[in-house]
C-alpha positions as CSV (number, residue, x, y, z in Angstrom):
1,M,35.0,-87.4,32.7
2,K,34.5,-90.0,30.3
3,T,38.0,-89.8,29.0
4,A,39.5,-90.1,32.2
5,K,37.6,-93.3,33.0
6,I,38.8,-94.7,30.1
7,L,42.4,-93.7,30.4
8,L,42.2,-95.1,34.0
9,F,40.8,-98.5,32.5
10,V,43.8,-98.8,30.0
11,V,46.3,-98.1,32.7
12,T,44.8,-100.8,34.8
13,V,44.8,-103.4,32.1
14,F,48.3,-102.4,31.5
15,A,49.3,-102.7,35.1
16,A,47.6,-106.0,35.3
17,A,49.2,-107.5,32.2
18,S,52.7,-106.5,33.1
19,C,52.6,-108.5,36.4
20,K,54.7,-111.5,36.4
21,V,52.7,-114.4,37.6
22,E,54.2,-117.4,38.9
23,D,53.2,-120.9,38.0
24,P,51.2,-122.1,41.0
25,F,51.4,-125.8,40.3
26,V,55.1,-126.7,39.6
27,D,58.3,-125.2,40.1
28,R,60.4,-126.4,37.2
29,V,64.1,-126.6,37.0
30,V,66.0,-127.9,34.1
31,A,67.2,-131.5,34.6
32,P,70.9,-131.8,35.1
33,V,71.1,-134.9,33.1
34,L,69.5,-136.7,30.2
35,L,67.9,-140.1,31.0
36,V,67.5,-142.5,27.9
37,F,65.7,-145.9,28.3
38,D,66.8,-149.1,26.4
39,N,63.8,-151.2,25.0
40,A,61.6,-148.2,25.0
41,I,58.8,-147.4,22.7
42,G,60.0,-144.4,20.6
43,D,63.1,-142.4,21.3
44,G,63.8,-143.7,24.8
45,G,62.9,-140.9,26.8
46,G,65.2,-138.1,25.3
47,F,62.0,-136.5,24.2
48,T,59.4,-138.6,25.5
49,T,57.8,-137.3,28.8
50,E,57.1,-140.6,30.2
51,P,58.9,-143.5,28.1
52,T,57.3,-146.9,28.2
53,V,60.0,-149.9,28.6
54,T,58.7,-153.2,27.0
55,S,59.5,-156.6,28.2
56,K,57.9,-160.0,27.6
57,A,55.4,-161.2,30.1
58,T,57.3,-164.5,30.2
59,A,60.7,-163.2,30.7
60,T,62.3,-161.4,33.5
61,P,62.0,-157.9,32.9
62,T,64.9,-155.4,32.9
63,V,65.0,-151.6,33.0
64,S,68.1,-150.2,31.5
65,V,68.8,-146.4,31.2
66,R,71.7,-144.4,30.1
67,I,72.4,-141.1,32.0
68,L,74.1,-138.5,30.3
69,E,75.4,-135.0,31.1
70,L,75.1,-132.6,28.0
71,D,78.2,-130.2,27.4
72,K,76.5,-127.4,25.7
73,T,80.0,-125.5,25.5
74,N,80.0,-125.7,21.5
75,I,76.3,-125.2,21.2
76,L,76.9,-122.4,18.4
77,D,79.6,-124.2,16.5
78,Y,77.6,-126.6,13.9
79,K,80.7,-128.6,13.5
80,K,80.8,-129.6,17.0
81,G,77.5,-129.4,18.6
82,I,76.4,-130.6,22.1
83,D,78.3,-133.4,23.4
84,S,76.7,-136.3,25.4
85,I,79.1,-137.3,28.2
86,P,78.3,-140.5,30.2
87,V,77.7,-139.9,33.9
88,T,79.7,-142.5,35.8
89,G,79.2,-143.7,39.7
90,L,75.9,-142.0,40.0
91,A,73.6,-143.5,42.5
92,V,70.1,-143.8,41.3
93,S,66.9,-145.2,42.9
94,L,64.0,-146.9,41.0
95,T,60.5,-147.0,42.9
96,T,57.0,-147.6,41.7
97,R,54.7,-144.5,41.8
98,A,53.2,-145.9,45.0
99,G,56.7,-145.4,46.6
100,V,57.6,-149.2,46.8
101,K,61.5,-149.5,46.3
102,I,62.3,-151.5,43.5
103,A,66.4,-151.1,43.7
104,D,69.2,-149.0,44.3
105,V,71.8,-149.1,41.5
106,T,75.1,-147.1,40.4
107,T,75.7,-146.2,36.8
108,D,78.7,-147.9,35.2
109,A,81.7,-146.5,33.1
110,K,79.2,-145.9,30.2
111,G,76.6,-144.2,32.2
112,R,74.3,-147.1,32.2
113,A,72.1,-148.3,35.2
114,T,70.5,-151.8,34.7
115,I,67.9,-153.2,36.8
116,T,66.7,-156.9,36.3
117,K,64.1,-158.2,38.5
118,T,61.0,-160.6,38.5
119,W,57.6,-159.3,37.6
120,A,56.7,-160.1,41.1
121,E,59.4,-157.8,42.5
122,F,57.9,-155.2,40.2
123,G,54.6,-155.7,41.9
124,V,53.0,-157.7,39.2
125,A,51.9,-161.1,40.4
126,A,50.6,-162.6,37.2
127,P,51.8,-160.7,34.2
128,K,50.2,-160.8,30.8
129,A,50.5,-158.8,27.9
130,G,49.4,-155.2,28.7
131,S,50.4,-155.3,32.3
132,I,51.8,-151.9,33.3
133,V,54.1,-150.8,36.3
134,T,54.3,-147.1,36.7
135,L,58.0,-146.1,37.7
136,T,60.0,-143.2,39.0
137,L,63.9,-143.2,38.7
138,T,65.3,-140.4,41.1
139,G,69.0,-139.4,41.8
140,K,71.1,-136.2,42.5
141,Y,73.8,-134.9,40.2
142,K,76.0,-131.8,40.9
143,E,73.8,-131.2,44.0
144,Q,70.7,-131.1,42.1
145,A,68.0,-133.8,42.5
146,F,66.1,-135.2,39.7
147,S,63.6,-137.5,38.9
148,K,62.2,-139.3,35.7
149,L,58.7,-141.1,35.3
150,A,58.5,-144.1,33.1
151,R,56.4,-147.2,32.6
152,L,57.3,-151.0,32.4
153,Q,54.7,-152.8,29.9
154,A,54.6,-156.6,29.3
155,N,54.1,-157.5,25.8
């Protein structure tokens, strides 16, 4: 009897462990593009979850991002590798995290989108070193929506 209970317990544990459990919080999909911010601290967003773009508090801030498609055709050929192709003519929208629209722009021939606004248009009435605006850049590429979080910080 004791052996049967142990066997039942082991089977139950294996059955429970073999079930695939979906993530209840975020349905993750690989981004269709790579966004790399200019004037950002660190790598500009390629490997940064939330890149911080810096601008002088006394100057007009600019958020500039390159949008690239990664061609992985030659991923296994170390002589060629992954190719970064600029995404041209892509419409993107920049908003604050509160949902206030800053601008709608389209990428140029080099895959670059640049937004230059005053600090007030970014929602900072009196910018000083350390002022931060949290931003979201959104768009749609090859029928797949994407968004990238970023920050604009005065220095």
